[in-house]
N, CA, C, O and the ligand as a Tripos MOL2 file, in Angstrom:
@<TRIPOS>MOLECULE
protein
  321   319    81     0     0
PROTEIN
NO_CHARGES

@<TRIPOS>ATOM
      1 N          70.7710  101.5950   86.6250 N.3       1 MET1
      2 CA         72.0300  102.1030   87.2770 C.3       1 MET1
      3 C          72.9670  100.8200   87.3300 C.2       1 MET1
      4 O          72.6500   99.7450   87.8390 O.2       1 MET1
      5 N          74.0950  101.1010   86.7570 N.am      2 GLU2
      6 CA         75.0880   99.9290   86.6730 C.3       2 GLU2
      7 C          76.4130  100.4050   87.1000 C.2       2 GLU2
      8 O          76.7930  101.5500   86.8530 O.2       2 GLU2
      9 N          77.1120   99.5500   87.7330 N.am      3 ASP3
     10 CA         78.3770   99.7930   88.2230 C.3       3 ASP3
     11 C          79.4270   98.7730   87.7940 C.2       3 ASP3
     12 O          79.0940   97.5980   87.6400 O.2       3 ASP3
     13 N          80.7130   99.1850   87.5900 N.am      4 LYS4
     14 CA         81.6830   98.1960   87.2440 C.3       4 LYS4
     15 C          82.2430   97.4810   88.4450 C.2       4 LYS4
     16 O          82.3540   98.0770   89.5160 O.2       4 LYS4
     17 N          82.6070   96.1990   88.2990 N.am      5 CYS5
     18 CA         83.1710   95.4720   89.4250 C.3       5 CYS5
     19 C          84.5960   96.0270   89.6480 C.2       5 CYS5
     20 O          85.2940   96.4220   88.7140 O.2       5 CYS5
     21 N          84.9730   96.0320   90.9000 N.am      6 GLU6
     22 CA         86.3600   96.4530   91.2700 C.3       6 GLU6
     23 C          87.4580   95.4630   90.8930 C.2       6 GLU6
     24 O          88.6330   95.7820   90.7130 O.2       6 GLU6
     25 N          86.9530   94.2150   90.7900 N.am      7 PHE7
     26 CA         87.9780   93.1280   90.6620 C.3       7 PHE7
     27 C          88.0590   92.5410   89.2540 C.2       7 PHE7
     28 O          89.0660   91.9120   88.9310 O.2       7 PHE7
     29 N          87.0770   92.7110   88.4260 N.am      8 CYS8
     30 CA         87.1550   92.1760   87.0670 C.3       8 CYS8
     31 C          86.3260   93.1170   86.1260 C.2       8 CYS8
     32 O          85.9520   94.2330   86.4880 O.2       8 CYS8
     33 N          86.0800   92.6130   84.9560 N.am      9 ILE9
     34 CA         85.3810   93.4630   83.9790 C.3       9 ILE9
     35 C          83.9170   93.3640   84.0310 C.2       9 ILE9
     36 O          83.2030   93.9220   83.1970 O.2       9 ILE9
     37 N          83.4280   92.6060   85.0730 N.am     10 GLY10
     38 CA         81.9940   92.4150   85.1260 C.3      10 GLY10
     39 C          81.2550   93.5980   85.5030 C.2      10 GLY10
     40 O          81.8480   94.6400   85.7820 O.2      10 GLY10
     41 N          79.9180   93.4950   85.5280 N.am     11 VAL11
     42 CA         78.9940   94.6000   85.8980 C.3      11 VAL11
     43 C          78.2620   94.2110   87.1730 C.2      11 VAL11
     44 O          77.8240   93.0690   87.3120 O.2      11 VAL11
     45 N          78.1270   95.1290   88.0830 N.am     12 MET12
     46 CA         77.4050   94.9270   89.3640 C.3      12 MET12
     47 C          75.9490   95.0330   89.0760 C.2      12 MET12
     48 O          75.4890   96.0400   88.5390 O.2      12 MET12
     49 N          75.1910   93.9840   89.4320 N.am     13 LYS13
     50 CA         73.7580   93.9950   89.2830 C.3      13 LYS13
     51 C          73.1640   94.0370   90.6860 C.2      13 LYS13
     52 O          73.7110   93.4810   91.6380 O.2      13 LYS13
     53 N          72.0110   94.7240   90.7750 N.am     14 GLN14
     54 CA         71.3820   94.6910   92.0910 C.3      14 GLN14
     55 C          70.3810   93.5890   92.2280 C.2      14 GLN14
     56 O          69.6050   93.2820   91.3240 O.2      14 GLN14
     57 N          70.4330   93.0040   93.4020 N.am     15 GLY15
     58 CA         69.5670   91.8770   93.6520 C.3      15 GLY15
     59 C          69.4340   91.5770   95.1070 C.2      15 GLY15
     60 O          70.0060   92.3010   95.9220 O.2      15 GLY15
     61 N          68.7060   90.5430   95.4930 N.am     16 ARG16
     62 CA         68.6130   90.1660   96.8480 C.3      16 ARG16
     63 C          69.3370   88.8210   97.0530 C.2      16 ARG16
     64 O          69.1130   87.8700   96.3040 O.2      16 ARG16
     65 N          70.1610   88.7590   98.0220 N.am     17 ILE17
     66 CA         71.0070   87.5940   98.2160 C.3      17 ILE17
     67 C          70.8320   87.0540   99.5810 C.2      17 ILE17
     68 O          70.2240   87.6600  100.4640 O.2      17 ILE17
     69 N          71.4220   85.8120   99.7370 N.am     18 LEU18
     70 CA         71.6700   85.2090  101.0460 C.3      18 LEU18
     71 C          73.1140   85.6830  101.4050 C.2      18 LEU18
     72 O          74.1050   85.2030  100.8540 O.2      18 LEU18
     73 N          73.1670   86.5910  102.2990 N.am     19 ALA19
     74 CA         74.4600   87.1790  102.6520 C.3      19 ALA19
     75 C          75.1700   86.3820  103.7310 C.2      19 ALA19
     76 O          74.5640   85.9860  104.7260 O.2      19 ALA19
     77 N          76.4330   86.1560  103.5300 N.am     20 ARG20
     78 CA         77.3120   85.5790  104.5580 C.3      20 ARG20
     79 C          78.0390   86.7520  105.1500 C.2      20 ARG20
     80 O          78.8190   87.4480  104.4990 O.2      20 ARG20
     81 N          77.7400   86.9410  106.4410 N.am     21 PHE21
     82 CA         78.2620   88.1460  107.1100 C.3      21 PHE21
     83 C          79.1020   87.8020  108.2990 C.2      21 PHE21
     84 O          78.6350   87.1360  109.2230 O.2      21 PHE21
     85 N          80.3280   88.2430  108.2930 N.am     22 ARG22
     86 CA         81.3180   87.9220  109.4060 C.3      22 ARG22
     87 C          81.2120   89.0350  110.4520 C.2      22 ARG22
     88 O          81.2960   90.2170  110.1200 O.2      22 ARG22
     89 N          81.0380   88.6690  111.6420 N.am     23 PHE23
     90 CA         80.8870   89.6770  112.7120 C.3      23 PHE23
     91 C          81.5680   89.1260  114.0120 C.2      23 PHE23
     92 O          81.1400   88.1080  114.5540 O.2      23 PHE23
     93 N          82.5960   89.7990  114.4770 N.am     24 ARG24
     94 CA         83.3050   89.3250  115.6950 C.3      24 ARG24
     95 C          83.5910   87.8210  115.6130 C.2      24 ARG24
     96 O          83.2150   87.0620  116.5070 O.2      24 ARG24
     97 N          84.2560   87.4020  114.5390 N.am     25 ASN25
     98 CA         84.7190   86.0820  114.3700 C.3      25 ASN25
     99 C          83.5180   85.0260  114.2140 C.2      25 ASN25
    100 O          83.7420   83.8160  114.1920 O.2      25 ASN25
    101 N          82.3700   85.5090  114.1180 N.am     26 GLU26
    102 CA         81.2100   84.5820  113.8880 C.3      26 GLU26
    103 C          80.7100   84.8510  112.5360 C.2      26 GLU26
    104 O          80.7780   85.9800  112.0500 O.2      26 GLU26
    105 N          80.1500   83.7280  111.8390 N.am     27 ILE27
    106 CA         79.5030   83.9270  110.6060 C.3      27 ILE27
    107 C          78.0010   83.8280  110.7900 C.2      27 ILE27
    108 O          77.5240   82.8820  111.4170 O.2      27 ILE27
    109 N          77.2620   84.7530  110.2740 N.am     28 ILE28
    110 CA         75.7770   84.6070  110.2830 C.3      28 ILE28
    111 C          75.3780   84.8000  108.8060 C.2      28 ILE28
    112 O          76.0190   85.4880  108.0120 O.2      28 ILE28
    113 N          74.2710   84.1310  108.5260 N.am     29 TYR29
    114 CA         73.6840   84.2710  107.1730 C.3      29 TYR29
    115 C          72.3370   85.0500  107.2760 C.2      29 TYR29
    116 O          71.5010   84.8030  108.1460 O.2      29 TYR29
    117 N          72.1990   85.9700  106.3600 N.am     30 ILE30
    118 CA         71.0600   86.8430  106.4270 C.3      30 ILE30
    119 C          70.3360   86.7270  104.9880 C.2      30 ILE30
    120 O          70.9680   86.9010  103.9460 O.2      30 ILE30
    121 N          69.1130   86.4530  105.0120 N.am     31 GLU31
    122 CA         68.3370   86.3030  103.8270 C.3      31 GLU31
    123 C          67.8250   87.5750  103.2490 C.2      31 GLU31
    124 O          67.5910   88.5360  103.9830 O.2      31 GLU31
    125 N          67.6400   87.6200  101.9450 N.am     32 ASN32
    126 CA         66.9750   88.7700  101.2560 C.3      32 ASN32
    127 C          67.6560   90.0770  101.4740 C.2      32 ASN32
    128 O          67.0210   91.1130  101.6750 O.2      32 ASN32
    129 N          68.9470   90.0160  101.4330 N.am     33 VAL33
    130 CA         69.6620   91.2660  101.6100 C.3      33 VAL33
    131 C          69.8890   91.9870  100.2160 C.2      33 VAL33
    132 O          70.4300   91.4070   99.2750 O.2      33 VAL33
    133 N          69.4540   93.2440  100.1580 N.am     34 PRO34
    134 CA         69.7380   93.9300   98.9250 C.3      34 PRO34
    135 C          71.2630   94.1450   98.7640 C.2      34 PRO34
    136 O          71.9530   94.6570   99.6460 O.2      34 PRO34
    137 N          71.7240   93.7280   97.6040 N.am     35 ALA35
    138 CA         73.1970   93.8440   97.3180 C.3      35 ALA35
    139 C          73.4470   94.0430   95.9420 C.2      35 ALA35
    140 O          72.5760   93.8790   95.0880 O.2      35 ALA35
    141 N          74.6980   94.4180   95.6790 N.am     36 TRP36
    142 CA         75.2270   94.4600   94.2930 C.3      36 TRP36
    143 C          76.0790   93.2720   94.0940 C.2      36 TRP36
    144 O          76.9930   93.0520   94.8890 O.2      36 TRP36
    145 N          75.8420   92.4640   93.0610 N.am     37 VAL37
    146 CA         76.5610   91.3210   92.7790 C.3      37 VAL37
    147 C          77.1400   91.3100   91.4130 C.2      37 VAL37
    148 O          76.4260   91.5700   90.4440 O.2      37 VAL37
    149 N          78.4250   91.0170   91.2830 N.am     38 CYS38
    150 CA         79.1020   91.0700   89.9860 C.3      38 CYS38
    151 C          78.6330   89.8220   89.1660 C.2      38 CYS38
    152 O          78.6380   88.6840   89.6330 O.2      38 CYS38
    153 N          78.2410   90.1320   87.9410 N.am     39 ASN39
    154 CA         77.6770   89.0410   87.0820 C.3      39 ASN39
    155 C          78.7730   88.2050   86.5120 C.2      39 ASN39
    156 O          78.5150   87.2930   85.7270 O.2      39 ASN39
    157 N          79.9580   88.4840   86.8750 N.am     40 ARG40
    158 CA         81.0740   87.6620   86.3270 C.3      40 ARG40
    159 C          81.7940   86.8750   87.4030 C.2      40 ARG40
    160 O          81.8920   85.6510   87.3140 O.2      40 ARG40
    161 N          82.3210   87.5890   88.4660 N.am     41 CYS41
    162 CA         83.0640   86.8910   89.4960 C.3      41 CYS41
    163 C          82.2700   86.6760   90.7270 C.2      41 CYS41
    164 O          82.7220   85.9500   91.6130 O.2      41 CYS41
    165 N          81.0330   87.2970   90.8560 N.am     42 GLY42
    166 CA         80.2440   86.9270   92.0220 C.3      42 GLY42
    167 C          80.5800   87.8300   93.1870 C.2      42 GLY42
    168 O          79.9570   87.6690   94.2360 O.2      42 GLY42
    169 N          81.4770   88.7330   93.1000 N.am     43 GLU43
    170 CA         81.7730   89.6770   94.1850 C.3      43 GLU43
    171 C          80.5210   90.3890   94.6350 C.2      43 GLU43
    172 O          79.6730   90.7940   93.8400 O.2      43 GLU43
    173 N          80.4390   90.5260   95.9810 N.am     44 GLN44
    174 CA         79.2930   91.1670   96.5600 C.3      44 GLN44
    175 C          79.6090   92.4840   97.1750 C.2      44 GLN44
    176 O          80.6760   92.6560   97.7630 O.2      44 GLN44
    177 N          78.7730   93.3540   97.0650 N.am     45 TYR45
    178 CA         78.9180   94.6910   97.6480 C.3      45 TYR45
    179 C          77.6950   95.2040   98.1960 C.2      45 TYR45
    180 O          76.6530   95.1520   97.5420 O.2      45 TYR45
    181 N          77.7500   95.7580   99.4920 N.am     46 PHE46
    182 CA         76.5360   96.3240  100.1150 C.3      46 PHE46
    183 C          76.6690   97.8110  100.1770 C.2      46 PHE46
    184 O          77.7580   98.3310  100.4190 O.2      46 PHE46
    185 N          75.5390   98.5360   99.9540 N.am     47 ASP47
    186 CA         75.5300   99.9300  100.1550 C.3      47 ASP47
    187 C          75.6130  100.1950  101.6740 C.2      47 ASP47
    188 O          75.1210   99.4060  102.4800 O.2      47 ASP47
    189 N          76.2700  101.3620  102.0540 N.am     48 ALA48
    190 CA         76.5280  101.5940  103.4500 C.3      48 ALA48
    191 C          75.3490  101.3880  104.3870 C.2      48 ALA48
    192 O          75.5350  100.6960  105.3880 O.2      48 ALA48
    193 N          74.1250  101.9340  104.1540 N.am     49 PRO49
    194 CA         73.0510  101.7360  105.0650 C.3      49 PRO49
    195 C          72.6610  100.2120  105.2190 C.2      49 PRO49
    196 O          72.1730   99.7580  106.2540 O.2      49 PRO49
    197 N          72.9170   99.4860  104.1160 N.am     50 ILE50
    198 CA         72.5660   98.0510  104.1560 C.3      50 ILE50
    199 C          73.6400   97.3340  105.1120 C.2      50 ILE50
    200 O          73.3250   96.4760  105.9360 O.2      50 ILE50
    201 N          74.8740   97.7700  104.9080 N.am     51 TYR51
    202 CA         75.9940   97.1590  105.7580 C.3      51 TYR51
    203 C          75.6770   97.4740  107.1860 C.2      51 TYR51
    204 O          75.8240   96.5930  108.0330 O.2      51 TYR51
    205 N          75.2540   98.6630  107.5140 N.am     52 LYS52
    206 CA         74.9440   99.1130  108.8810 C.3      52 LYS52
    207 C          73.8740   98.1900  109.4950 C.2      52 LYS52
    208 O          73.9400   97.7530  110.6440 O.2      52 LYS52
    209 N          72.8700   97.9310  108.6110 N.am     53 ARG53
    210 CA         71.7860   97.1270  109.1020 C.3      53 ARG53
    211 C          72.1670   95.6450  109.3930 C.2      53 ARG53
    212 O          71.6900   94.9890  110.3190 O.2      53 ARG53
    213 N          73.0930   95.1910  108.4810 N.am     54 LEU54
    214 CA         73.7090   93.7980  108.7310 C.3      54 LEU54
    215 C          74.3240   93.7620  110.1430 C.2      54 LEU54
    216 O          74.0670   92.8820  110.9650 O.2      54 LEU54
    217 N          75.1890   94.8320  110.3580 N.am     55 GLU55
    218 CA         75.8580   94.9030  111.6780 C.3      55 GLU55
    219 C          74.8790   94.8750  112.7880 C.2      55 GLU55
    220 O          75.0640   94.1500  113.7650 O.2      55 GLU55
    221 N          73.7740   95.6930  112.6610 N.am     56 LEU56
    222 CA         72.7720   95.7110  113.6750 C.3      56 LEU56
    223 C          72.1420   94.4100  113.8980 C.2      56 LEU56
    224 O          71.9380   94.0040  115.0420 O.2      56 LEU56
    225 N          71.8150   93.7170  112.8230 N.am     57 ILE57
    226 CA         71.2150   92.3720  112.9740 C.3      57 ILE57
    227 C          72.1710   91.4230  113.6820 C.2      57 ILE57
    228 O          71.7700   90.6480  114.5500 O.2      57 ILE57
    229 N          73.4600   91.4970  113.2930 N.am     58 ALA58
    230 CA         74.4190   90.6020  113.9810 C.3      58 ALA58
    231 C          74.5550   90.9340  115.4780 C.2      58 ALA58
    232 O          74.7730   90.0510  116.3080 O.2      58 ALA58
    233 N          74.4200   92.2160  115.7930 N.am     59 GLN59
    234 CA         74.5250   92.5930  117.2150 C.3      59 GLN59
    235 C          73.2950   92.0950  118.0280 C.2      59 GLN59
    236 O          73.3390   91.9900  119.2540 O.2      59 GLN59
    237 N          72.2260   91.8030  117.3050 N.am     60 HIS60
    238 CA         70.9780   91.2700  117.9420 C.3      60 HIS60
    239 C          70.7300   89.8720  117.6130 C.2      60 HIS60
    240 O          69.5920   89.4320  117.4560 O.2      60 HIS60
    241 N          71.8740   89.1160  117.5010 N.am     61 ARG61
    242 CA         71.6840   87.7200  116.9580 C.3      61 ARG61
    243 C          70.8320   86.8720  117.9290 C.2      61 ARG61
    244 O          70.3160   85.8450  117.4890 O.2      61 ARG61
    245 N          70.6560   87.2180  119.1740 N.am     62 GLU62
    246 CA         69.7720   86.4930  120.0530 C.3      62 GLU62
    247 C          68.3710   86.5070  119.6250 C.2      62 GLU62
    248 O          67.5550   85.6810  120.0360 O.2      62 GLU62
    249 N          68.0810   87.4810  118.7680 N.am     63 MET63
    250 CA         66.6300   87.6000  118.2330 C.3      63 MET63
    251 C          66.4670   86.7600  116.9380 C.2      63 MET63
    252 O          65.3540   86.5740  116.4470 O.2      63 MET63
    253 N          67.5540   86.2800  116.4230 N.am     64 ILE64
    254 CA         67.3500   85.3690  115.2630 C.3      64 ILE64
    255 C          66.5980   84.1370  115.5630 C.2      64 ILE64
    256 O          66.9470   83.4210  116.5010 O.2      64 ILE64
    257 N          65.5970   83.8530  114.8270 N.am     65 GLN65
    258 CA         64.7340   82.7460  115.2200 C.3      65 GLN65
    259 C          65.0090   81.4780  114.4700 C.2      65 GLN65
    260 O          64.6380   80.4100  114.9560 O.2      65 GLN65
    261 N          65.6530   81.5230  113.2870 N.am     66 ARG66
    262 CA         65.9160   80.2960  112.5550 C.3      66 ARG66
    263 C          67.3580   80.0730  112.4060 C.2      66 ARG66
    264 O          68.1240   81.0340  112.4720 O.2      66 ARG66
    265 N          67.8120   78.8260  112.2020 N.am     67 SER67
    266 CA         69.1980   78.6470  111.8730 C.3      67 SER67
    267 C          69.2690   77.5390  110.7930 C.2      67 SER67
    268 O          68.3670   76.7160  110.6360 O.2      67 SER67
    269 N          70.3640   77.5760  110.0860 N.am     68 ILE68
    270 CA         70.5680   76.6170  109.0970 C.3      68 ILE68
    271 C          71.8360   75.8030  109.4050 C.2      68 ILE68
    272 O          72.7270   76.2940  110.0970 O.2      68 ILE68
    273 N          71.9190   74.6180  108.9200 N.am     69 SER69
    274 CA         73.1150   73.9190  109.1700 C.3      69 SER69
    275 C          73.6660   73.4240  107.8180 C.2      69 SER69
    276 O          72.8840   73.1850  106.8980 O.2      69 SER69
    277 N          74.9370   73.2720  107.6850 N.am     70 PHE70
    278 CA         75.4980   72.8850  106.4340 C.3      70 PHE70
    279 C          76.6850   72.0100  106.6700 C.2      70 PHE70
    280 O          77.2830   72.0510  107.7450 O.2      70 PHE70
    281 N          77.0560   71.1880  105.6590 N.am     71 PRO71
    282 CA         78.1640   70.2210  105.8680 C.3      71 PRO71
    283 C          79.4790   70.9770  106.0390 C.2      71 PRO71
    284 O          79.7000   71.9730  105.3520 O.2      71 PRO71
    285 N          80.3270   70.5460  106.9050 N.am     72 LEU72
    286 CA         81.6260   71.0750  107.0600 C.3      72 LEU72
    287 C          82.6540   69.9930  106.7210 C.2      72 LEU72
    288 O          82.9260   69.1160  107.5410 O.2      72 LEU72
    289 N          83.1970   70.0520  105.5740 N.am     73 ALA73
    290 CA         84.1800   69.0690  105.1280 C.3      73 ALA73
    291 C          85.5740   69.4260  105.4980 C.2      73 ALA73
    292 O          85.8830   70.6080  105.6560 O.2      73 ALA73
    293 N          86.4470   68.4430  105.6460 N.am     74 GLU74
    294 CA         87.8610   68.6010  105.8650 C.3      74 GLU74
    295 C          88.5760   68.3750  104.6040 C.2      74 GLU74
    296 O          88.3680   67.3630  103.9350 O.2      74 GLU74
    297 N          89.4600   69.3370  104.2360 N.am     75 PHE75
    298 CA         90.2080   69.2440  102.9620 C.3      75 PHE75
    299 C          90.9390   67.8960  102.7830 C.2      75 PHE75
    300 O          90.9600   67.3160  101.6980 O.2      75 PHE75
    301 N          91.5370   67.4270  103.8940 N.am     76 ASP76
    302 CA         92.3910   66.2390  103.8280 C.3      76 ASP76
    303 C          91.5560   64.9560  104.1140 C.2      76 ASP76
    304 O          92.1300   63.8790  104.2740 O.2      76 ASP76
    305 N          90.2840   65.0620  104.1740 N.am     77 MET77
    306 CA         89.5110   63.8630  104.6150 C.3      77 MET77
    307 C          89.6640   62.7510  103.5950 C.2      77 MET77
    308 O          89.9430   62.9330  102.4100 O.2      77 MET77
    309 N          89.4450   61.5460  104.1980 N.am     78 ALA78
    310 CA         89.5700   60.3570  103.3360 C.3      78 ALA78
    311 C          88.3980   60.2560  102.3930 C.2      78 ALA78
    312 O          87.2680   60.5150  102.8070 O.2      78 ALA78
    313 N          88.6100   59.8950  101.1580 N.am     79 LEU79
    314 CA         87.5520   59.9180  100.1740 C.3      79 LEU79
    315 C          87.3160   58.5150   99.6630 C.2      79 LEU79
    316 O          86.4340   58.3230   98.8260 O.2      79 LEU79
    317 N          88.0260   57.5700  100.1030 N.am     80 ALA80
    318 CA         88.0070   56.1970   99.5410 C.3      80 ALA80
    319 C          86.6670   55.4700   99.9270 C.2      80 ALA80
    320 O          86.4600   54.3160   99.5520 O.2      80 ALA80
    321 ZN         83.7230   90.9260   89.1710 Zn       81 ZN81
@<TRIPOS>BOND
     1     1     2 1
     2     2     3 1
     3     3     4 2
     4     3     5 am
     5     5     6 1
     6     6     7 1
     7     7     8 2
     8     7     9 am
     9     9    10 1
    10    10    11 1
    11    11    12 2
    12    11    13 am
    13    13    14 1
    14    14    15 1
    15    15    16 2
    16    15    17 am
    17    17    18 1
    18    18    19 1
    19    19    20 2
    20    19    21 am
    21    21    22 1
    22    22    23 1
    23    23    24 2
    24    23    25 am
    25    25    26 1
    26    26    27 1
    27    27    28 2
    28    27    29 am
    29    29    30 1
    30    30    31 1
    31    31    32 2
    32    31    33 am
    33    33    34 1
    34    34    35 1
    35    35    36 2
    36    35    37 am
    37    37    38 1
    38    38    39 1
    39    39    40 2
    40    39    41 am
    41    41    42 1
    42    42    43 1
    43    43    44 2
    44    43    45 am
    45    45    46 1
    46    46    47 1
    47    47    48 2
    48    47    49 am
    49    49    50 1
    50    50    51 1
    51    51    52 2
    52    51    53 am
    53    53    54 1
    54    54    55 1
    55    55    56 2
    56    55    57 am
    57    57    58 1
    58    58    59 1
    59    59    60 2
    60    59    61 am
    61    61    62 1
    62    62    63 1
    63    63    64 2
    64    63    65 am
    65    65    66 1
    66    66    67 1
    67    67    68 2
    68    67    69 am
    69    69    70 1
    70    70    71 1
    71    71    72 2
    72    71    73 am
    73    73    74 1
    74    74    75 1
    75    75    76 2
    76    75    77 am
    77    77    78 1
    78    78    79 1
    79    79    80 2
    80    79    81 am
    81    81    82 1
    82    82    83 1
    83    83    84 2
    84    83    85 am
    85    85    86 1
    86    86    87 1
    87    87    88 2
    88    87    89 am
    89    89    90 1
    90    90    91 1
    91    91    92 2
    92    91    93 am
    93    93    94 1
    94    94    95 1
    95    95    96 2
    96    95    97 am
    97    97    98 1
    98    98    99 1
    99    99   100 2
   100    99   101 am
   101   101   102 1
   102   102   103 1
   103   103   104 2
   104   103   105 am
   105   105   106 1
   106   106   107 1
   107   107   108 2
   108   107   109 am
   109   109   110 1
   110   110   111 1
   111   111   112 2
   112   111   113 am
   113   113   114 1
   114   114   115 1
   115   115   116 2
   116   115   117 am
   117   117   118 1
   118   118   119 1
   119   119   120 2
   120   119   121 am
   121   121   122 1
   122   122   123 1
   123   123   124 2
   124   123   125 am
   125   125   126 1
   126   126   127 1
   127   127   128 2
   128   127   129 am
   129   129   130 1
   130   130   131 1
   131   131   132 2
   132   131   133 am
   133   133   134 1
   134   134   135 1
   135   135   136 2
   136   135   137 am
   137   137   138 1
   138   138   139 1
   139   139   140 2
   140   139   141 am
   141   141   142 1
   142   142   143 1
   143   143   144 2
   144   143   145 am
   145   145   146 1
   146   146   147 1
   147   147   148 2
   148   147   149 am
   149   149   150 1
   150   150   151 1
   151   151   152 2
   152   151   153 am
   153   153   154 1
   154   154   155 1
   155   155   156 2
   156   155   157 am
   157   157   158 1
   158   158   159 1
   159   159   160 2
   160   159   161 am
   161   161   162 1
   162   162   163 1
   163   163   164 2
   164   163   165 am
   165   165   166 1
   166   166   167 1
   167   167   168 2
   168   167   169 am
   169   169   170 1
   170   170   171 1
   171   171   172 2
   172   171   173 am
   173   173   174 1
   174   174   175 1
   175   175   176 2
   176   175   177 am
   177   177   178 1
   178   178   179 1
   179   179   180 2
   180   179   181 am
   181   181   182 1
   182   182   183 1
   183   183   184 2
   184   183   185 am
   185   185   186 1
   186   186   187 1
   187   187   188 2
   188   187   189 am
   189   189   190 1
   190   190   191 1
   191   191   192 2
   192   191   193 am
   193   193   194 1
   194   194   195 1
   195   195   196 2
   196   195   197 am
   197   197   198 1
   198   198   199 1
   199   199   200 2
   200   199   201 am
   201   201   202 1
   202   202   203 1
   203   203   204 2
   204   203   205 am
   205   205   206 1
   206   206   207 1
   207   207   208 2
   208   207   209 am
   209   209   210 1
   210   210   211 1
   211   211   212 2
   212   211   213 am
   213   213   214 1
   214   214   215 1
   215   215   216 2
   216   215   217 am
   217   217   218 1
   218   218   219 1
   219   219   220 2
   220   219   221 am
   221   221   222 1
   222   222   223 1
   223   223   224 2
   224   223   225 am
   225   225   226 1
   226   226   227 1
   227   227   228 2
   228   227   229 am
   229   229   230 1
   230   230   231 1
   231   231   232 2
   232   231   233 am
   233   233   234 1
   234   234   235 1
   235   235   236 2
   236   235   237 am
   237   237   238 1
   238   238   239 1
   239   239   240 2
   240   239   241 am
   241   241   242 1
   242   242   243 1
   243   243   244 2
   244   243   245 am
   245   245   246 1
   246   246   247 1
   247   247   248 2
   248   247   249 am
   249   249   250 1
   250   250   251 1
   251   251   252 2
   252   251   253 am
   253   253   254 1
   254   254   255 1
   255   255   256 2
   256   255   257 am
   257   257   258 1
   258   258   259 1
   259   259   260 2
   260   259   261 am
   261   261   262 1
   262   262   263 1
   263   263   264 2
   264   263   265 am
   265   265   266 1
   266   266   267 1
   267   267   268 2
   268   267   269 am
   269   269   270 1
   270   270   271 1
   271   271   272 2
   272   271   273 am
   273   273   274 1
   274   274   275 1
   275   275   276 2
   276   275   277 am
   277   277   278 1
   278   278   279 1
   279   279   280 2
   280   279   281 am
   281   281   282 1
   282   282   283 1
   283   283   284 2
   284   283   285 am
   285   285   286 1
   286   286   287 1
   287   287   288 2
   288   287   289 am
   289   289   290 1
   290   290   291 1
   291   291   292 2
   292   291   293 am
   293   293   294 1
   294   294   295 1
   295   295   296 2
   296   295   297 am
   297   297   298 1
   298   298   299 1
   299   299   300 2
   300   299   301 am
   301   301   302 1
   302   302   303 1
   303   303   304 2
   304   303   305 am
   305   305   306 1
   306   306   307 1
   307   307   308 2
   308   307   309 am
   309   309   310 1
   310   310   311 1
   311   311   312 2
   312   311   313 am
   313   313   314 1
   314   314   315 1
   315   315   316 2
   316   315   317 am
   317   317   318 1
   318   318   319 1
   319   319   320 2
@<TRIPOS>SUBSTRUCTURE
     1 MET1         2 RESIDUE 1 A MET
     2 GLU2         6 RESIDUE 1 A GLU
     3 ASP3        10 RESIDUE 1 A ASP
     4 LYS4        14 RESIDUE 1 A LYS
     5 CYS5        18 RESIDUE 1 A CYS
     6 GLU6        22 RESIDUE 1 A GLU
     7 PHE7        26 RESIDUE 1 A PHE
     8 CYS8        30 RESIDUE 1 A CYS
     9 ILE9        34 RESIDUE 1 A ILE
    10 GLY10       38 RESIDUE 1 A GLY
    11 VAL11       42 RESIDUE 1 A VAL
    12 MET12       46 RESIDUE 1 A MET
    13 LYS13       50 RESIDUE 1 A LYS
    14 GLN14       54 RESIDUE 1 A GLN
    15 GLY15       58 RESIDUE 1 A GLY
    16 ARG16       62 RESIDUE 1 A ARG
    17 ILE17       66 RESIDUE 1 A ILE
    18 LEU18       70 RESIDUE 1 A LEU
    19 ALA19       74 RESIDUE 1 A ALA
    20 ARG20       78 RESIDUE 1 A ARG
    21 PHE21       82 RESIDUE 1 A PHE
    22 ARG22       86 RESIDUE 1 A ARG
    23 PHE23       90 RESIDUE 1 A PHE
    24 ARG24       94 RESIDUE 1 A ARG
    25 ASN25       98 RESIDUE 1 A ASN
    26 GLU26      102 RESIDUE 1 A GLU
    27 ILE27      106 RESIDUE 1 A ILE
    28 ILE28      110 RESIDUE 1 A ILE
    29 TYR29      114 RESIDUE 1 A TYR
    30 ILE30      118 RESIDUE 1 A ILE
    31 GLU31      122 RESIDUE 1 A GLU
    32 ASN32      126 RESIDUE 1 A ASN
    33 VAL33      130 RESIDUE 1 A VAL
    34 PRO34      134 RESIDUE 1 A PRO
    35 ALA35      138 RESIDUE 1 A ALA
    36 TRP36      142 RESIDUE 1 A TRP
    37 VAL37      146 RESIDUE 1 A VAL
    38 CYS38      150 RESIDUE 1 A CYS
    39 ASN39      154 RESIDUE 1 A ASN
    40 ARG40      158 RESIDUE 1 A ARG
    41 CYS41      162 RESIDUE 1 A CYS
    42 GLY42      166 RESIDUE 1 A GLY
    43 GLU43      170 RESIDUE 1 A GLU
    44 GLN44      174 RESIDUE 1 A GLN
    45 TYR45      178 RESIDUE 1 A TYR
    46 PHE46      182 RESIDUE 1 A PHE
    47 ASP47      186 RESIDUE 1 A ASP
    48 ALA48      190 RESIDUE 1 A ALA
    49 PRO49      194 RESIDUE 1 A PRO
    50 ILE50      198 RESIDUE 1 A ILE
    51 TYR51      202 RESIDUE 1 A TYR
    52 LYS52      206 RESIDUE 1 A LYS
    53 ARG53      210 RESIDUE 1 A ARG
    54 LEU54      214 RESIDUE 1 A LEU
    55 GLU55      218 RESIDUE 1 A GLU
    56 LEU56      222 RESIDUE 1 A LEU
    57 ILE57      226 RESIDUE 1 A ILE
    58 ALA58      230 RESIDUE 1 A ALA
    59 GLN59      234 RESIDUE 1 A GLN
    60 HIS60      238 RESIDUE 1 A HIS
    61 ARG61      242 RESIDUE 1 A ARG
    62 GLU62      246 RESIDUE 1 A GLU
    63 MET63      250 RESIDUE 1 A MET
    64 ILE64      254 RESIDUE 1 A ILE
    65 GLN65      258 RESIDUE 1 A GLN
    66 ARG66      262 RESIDUE 1 A ARG
    67 SER67      266 RESIDUE 1 A SER
    68 ILE68      270 RESIDUE 1 A ILE
    69 SER69      274 RESIDUE 1 A SER
    70 PHE70      278 RESIDUE 1 A PHE
    71 PRO71      282 RESIDUE 1 A PRO
    72 LEU72      286 RESIDUE 1 A LEU
    73 ALA73      290 RESIDUE 1 A ALA
    74 GLU74      294 RESIDUE 1 A GLU
    75 PHE75      298 RESIDUE 1 A PHE
    76 ASP76      302 RESIDUE 1 A ASP
    77 MET77      306 RESIDUE 1 A MET
    78 ALA78      310 RESIDUE 1 A ALA
    79 LEU79      314 RESIDUE 1 A LEU
    80 ALA80      318 RESIDUE 1 A ALA
    81 ZN81       321 GROUP 0 **** ****
């Protein structure tokens, strides 16, 4: 089963991704999320039940047991 990307001529492939999910101005990351990903531009699409579950997970974020940290750069930072 294949779908065309809405944004380019790529094809949406099903896979499991590390999803970046924005919920009430907070970003959470969720591992192993079944998603459709464009093989060209990387656009991600979740089926409706998957999206619902991401929302549910975000609403229960106090039950999340692991966290990751990542560097936060400033665009104008000094590089010398
Ligand atoms: Zn695309």
